[in-house]
C-alpha positions in Angstrom: -0.1 0.3 0.0 1.1 3.8 -0.7 -0.1 6.8 0.6 -2.6 9.1 -0.9 -2.9 12.6 0.9 -5.7 15.5 0.2 -3.7 18.4 -1.2 -4.6 20.1 1.9 -3.6 18.0 4.4 -7.3 17.3 5.3 -6.9 13.1 4.8 -4.6 10.4 4.4 -5.7 7.0 2.5 -3.6 3.9 2.0 -4.2 2.5 -1.7 -3.3 -0.1 -3.5 0.4 -0.3 -5.3 -1.2 -1.4 -8.5 -3.2 1.4 -8.8 -2.7 4.8 -10.0 -4.1 8.4 -9.5 -6.3 9.2 -12.5 -7.0 12.9 -11.8 -3.7 13.9 -12.5 -3.5 11.5 -16.0 -6.5 12.4 -17.2 -6.1 15.9 -16.5 -8.8 16.5 -14.1 -8.9 19.2 -11.1 -7.2 18.0 -8.0 -9.8 17.7 -5.7 -12.9 15.8 -5.3 -13.8 13.2 -6.4 -9.8 11.7 -6.3 -10.3 8.9 -8.5 -7.5 5.6 -8.9 -7.8 2.7 -11.2 -5.6 -0.1 -12.1 -2.4 1.0 -14.5 -3.2 -1.9 -16.6 -6.4 -4.2 -17.9 -8.7 -1.6 -15.5 -12.0 -3.1 -14.8 -13.6 -0.3 -12.7 -12.9 3.3 -11.0 -12.8 3.8 -7.1 -13.2 7.2 -6.1 -13.2 9.0 -2.8 -14.3 12.5 -2.0 -14.4 14.9 1.1 -16.3 17.6 1.6 -17.1 19.9 4.4 -20.4 21.2 5.8 -19.9 24.5 3.9 -19.7 22.5 0.9 -22.4 20.2 1.5 -25.0 19.3 3.5 -24.4 16.5 6.1 -27.6 14.7 7.4 -27.1 15.2 11.5 -28.5 11.5 12.0 -25.3 10.2 10.5 -22.9 8.9 13.0 -19.5 11.4 13.9 -16.1 10.4 14.1 -13.6 12.2 15.6 -10.2 13.5 13.9 -7.4 11.3 13.5 -9.9 7.8 14.5 -8.5 4.9 12.7 -11.4 2.9 13.0 -14.1 4.7 10.8 -17.5 3.0 10.8 -19.1 3.3 6.8 -22.7 3.6 6.2 -22.7 0.9 2.7 -25.1 1.0 -0.2 -25.5 -0.2 -3.8 -26.8 2.9 -6.1 -29.2 1.6 -8.5 -28.0 2.1 -12.2 -29.0 0.0 -15.6 -25.5 0.3 -16.7 -23.2 0.1 -13.9 -22.4 -1.6 -10.6 -22.3 1.4 -7.9 -20.9 0.4 -4.3 -21.4 3.8 -1.9 -19.2 4.2 1.4 -20.2 6.8 3.5 -18.7 8.4 6.7 -18.9 11.8 8.5 -15.6 12.8 11.0 -16.4 16.4 12.8 -17.5 18.8 9.9 -16.6 16.5 7.1 -18.3 14.0 5.1 -16.4 11.0 2.9 -18.4 9.5 -0.1 -16.3 6.8 -1.6 -17.7 4.9 -4.9 -16.4 1.6 -7.0 -18.1 1.9 -10.1 -17.8 -1.1 -12.6 -19.3 -3.5 -15.3 -19.3 -6.9 -13.9 -19.6 -9.9 -16.3 -18.6 -13.4 -16.6 -15.4 -12.5 -17.7 -14.3 -9.5 -15.0 -16.2 -10.7 -12.2 -13.3 -12.3 -10.4 -11.1 -9.2 -11.0 -13.9 -7.1 -9.6 -14.2 -9.2 -6.8 -10.3 -8.5 -5.7 -10.6 -5.4 -6.7 -13.7 -4.7 -3.9 -11.6 -6.4 -1.5 -8.9 -3.8 -2.2 -11.5 -1.2 -1.5 -12.6 -2.3 1.6 -9.1 -2.5 2.6 -8.2 0.7 1.5 -11.1 2.3 3.2 -9.8 1.1 6.4 -6.6 2.9 6.3 -8.9 6.6 5.9 -7.6 9.0 8.6 -9.2 12.6 8.6 -6.5 14.5 10.1 -7.0 17.1 12.5 -5.7 20.9 11.8 -2.3 20.4 13.3 -1.3 17.3 11.7 -1.9 18.7 8.1 1.5 20.9 7.7 3.1 17.4 8.8 1.2 15.2 6.2 2.0 17.7 3.4 5.6 17.7 4.0 5.9 14.3 4.0 3.7 13.5 0.8 5.8 16.1 -0.8 9.3 14.9 0.2 8.3 11.3 -0.8 7.0 12.2 -4.1 10.2 14.4 -4.5 12.3 11.0 -3.6 10.3 9.2 -6.4 10.7 11.4 -9.0 14.5 11.7 -8.3 14.3 8.1 -8.4 12.6 7.6 -11.8 15.2 10.2 -13.6 17.6 7.6 -12.9 15.7 5.4 -15.5 16.1 8.2 -17.9 19.6 8.6 -17.0 20.6 4.7 -17.6 18.8 5.2 -21.3 21.1 7.9 -22.0 23.9 6.4 -20.9 22.9 3.4 -23.0 22.2 5.6 -26.1 25.3 7.6 -25.7 23.2 10.7 -25.6 25.4 13.2 -24.2 23.1 16.4 -24.1 20.8 14.2 -22.3 23.3 12.8 -19.6 24.6 16.4 -19.1 20.7 17.5 -18.5 20.0 14.9 -16.2 23.4 15.0 -13.9 22.5 18.7 -13.6 19.1 17.8 -12.7 20.5 15.3 -9.9 23.1 18.1 -8.7 20.0 20.3 -7.9 17.8 17.8 -6.5 20.4 16.5 -3.9 21.4 20.1 -2.5 17.8 20.6 -2.2 17.3 17.7 0.1 20.7 18.6 1.4 18.8 22.3 1.9 15.7 20.7 3.4 17.5 18.3 5.8 19.7 21.1 7.3 17.1 23.2 8.0 15.2 20.6 9.8 18.2 19.8 12.3 18.9 23.6 12.5 15.1 24.5 13.7 14.9 21.4 15.2 11.6 19.9 13.3 10.2 17.6 10.9 8.4 20.2 9.0 9.7 20.7 5.4 10.1 23.6 3.9 8.3 22.3 0.6 9.3 25.4 -1.6 12.4 23.7 -2.3 10.9 20.4 -2.6 7.5 21.2 -5.0 6.6 24.3 -7.4 2.9 24.7 -8.6 2.2 26.6 -11.7 2.1 29.9 -10.6 5.0 29.5 -7.6 7.9 32.0 -8.2 10.5 29.4 -9.2 13.4 28.8 -7.2 16.3 28.7 -9.8 19.2 26.7 -9.7 22.1 29.2 -9.3 19.8 30.6 -6.3 20.4 26.6 -4.7 23.8 26.7 -5.5 24.1 30.0 -3.4 22.1 28.5 -0.7 23.9 25.7 0.2 27.0 28.0 -0.2 25.6 30.0 2.5 24.4 27.1 4.7 28.0 25.3 4.4 26.6 22.7 2.6 29.3 22.9 -0.3 32.7 24.5 -0.2 34.1 27.3 -2.3 35.5 25.3 -4.7 32.0 23.2 -5.4 30.2 26.3 -5.5 32.9 27.8 -8.1 32.9 24.9 -10.1 28.5 24.8 -10.1 28.6 27.7 -12.1 31.5 26.8 -14.4 29.0 23.5 -15.2 26.2 25.4 -15.2 27.5 27.7 -17.9 28.9 24.9 -19.9 25.3 23.2 -20.0 23.7 26.3 -21.3 26.6 26.5 -24.0 25.6 22.9 -25.1 21.8 23.2 -24.8 21.6 26.5 -26.4 24.5 26.9 -28.6 25.4 23.3 -29.7 24.8 24.5 -33.5 26.0 28.1 -33.6 29.5 27.4 -31.9 32.5 25.1 -32.7 32.1 22.8 -29.5 33.0 19.4 -30.3 30.5 16.4 -29.4 33.7 14.8 -27.6 33.7 18.0 -25.3 30.1 16.6 -24.4 31.1 13.5 -22.8 34.0 15.3 -20.6 31.6 17.9 -19.7 28.9 14.9 -18.6 31.8 13.1 -17.0 32.8 16.2 -14.8 28.9 16.9 -13.7 29.1 12.8 -13.1 32.0 13.5 -10.6 30.4 16.6 -8.7 27.1 15.0 -8.8 28.5 11.9 -6.6 30.6 14.3 -4.3 27.2 16.2 -3.6 25.1 12.6 -3.2 28.0 11.8 -0.3 27.2 15.1 1.4 23.4 14.5 1.3 24.4 11.0 2.7 26.1 12.6 5.6 23.3 14.9 6.5 21.1 11.9 6.7 23.2 10.3 9.0 23.4 13.2 11.1 20.0 13.8 11.6 19.8 9.7 12.4 22.4 10.4 15.1 20.9 13.5 16.7 17.2 12.1 16.6 16.1 15.4 14.9 13.7 15.3 11.7 12.6 13.3 8.7 15.5 10.4 9.1 15.1 10.8 13.4 13.6 7.5 13.9 15.3 5.3 11.0 18.7 4.8 9.8 18.4 5.8 6.2 21.2 3.5 4.9 19.9 0.6 6.4 18.8 -2.2 4.0 15.1 -1.5 2.9 12.8 -4.0 3.2 10.7 -5.3 0.4 7.6 -3.7 1.5 9.5 -0.3 0.9 11.0 -1.4 -2.4 7.5 -2.0 -3.7 5.9 1.4 -2.6 8.9 3.4 -4.1 8.8 1.2 -7.3 4.7 1.9 -7.5 5.7 5.6 -6.7 8.0 5.6 -9.7 5.5 4.0 -11.8 3.0 6.5 -11.0 5.9 9.5 -12.2 6.7 7.9 -15.4 2.8 6.6 -16.5 4.8 5.0 -19.7 4.6 1.2 -20.1 8.5 0.9 -21.1 9.6 1.9 -17.7 6.7 0.1 -15.7 7.7 -2.1 -13.5 6.2 -5.3 -11.9 5.1 -5.4 -8.7 
């Protein structure tokens, strides 16, 4: 199972690893209903909606649960429809009403799949938690941090393919992307240590459409200011940044040679590994000092298979591309 977190942190729910979040792929808004389906050979759609009393009138006769309760009692119904089977679950938590649906078209061929999917739906609903307002910033931060790491992991599929294809320009871009990602992680984890908190500065991890971007050079400067990188590393980052821009924007109109691209990619690779090691040390520092995201678990201990499967599922979500899809 993997977590899905409401965009405003109102609730969390665990969903099966072979489901994907349909709203993002289908171009729907990131709001109720939140829809999930099987990545391949889908036979039905699970939807969960959350509304407060200002958005939808809540029947006062429905039993009400408290925030953070992990044992919600759902009211179950099957809605009449001539074409579809629509299973409905409803529950009220404080001033919120949750309505979950599983919509499908059973037949003799797919009925066994739908039966399995309904078991998953019930298991998923058993994990639903409506979070109290004081827990929502934590939930949003953890969600963005884990998605950031999944995106970073997914980018290595692209990097490996660039190496295989001798795509030097793509390799340079991806290495610069990895350096930016590692430094952003260094900054947010170091800030947790400084501020003695496990809250994340999300502005470093996620950029919405209308957000003012934090550019790479700004990340380099902040990392230097926080003593994450040394002066010579900061200088080298600027040098490579300028070379990369020359490669990306002026390969055709300058005398730069293709063999030089490999040299630039290799220099990026060396510096990228140096910064990855810095990140590793900051993660260890969190664990040893019991501060921040890594306070409770050693980040460098071998991971159990369920953790690996969860990461693979999130990488699949990032790609949503059959060629890179991992079986779980």
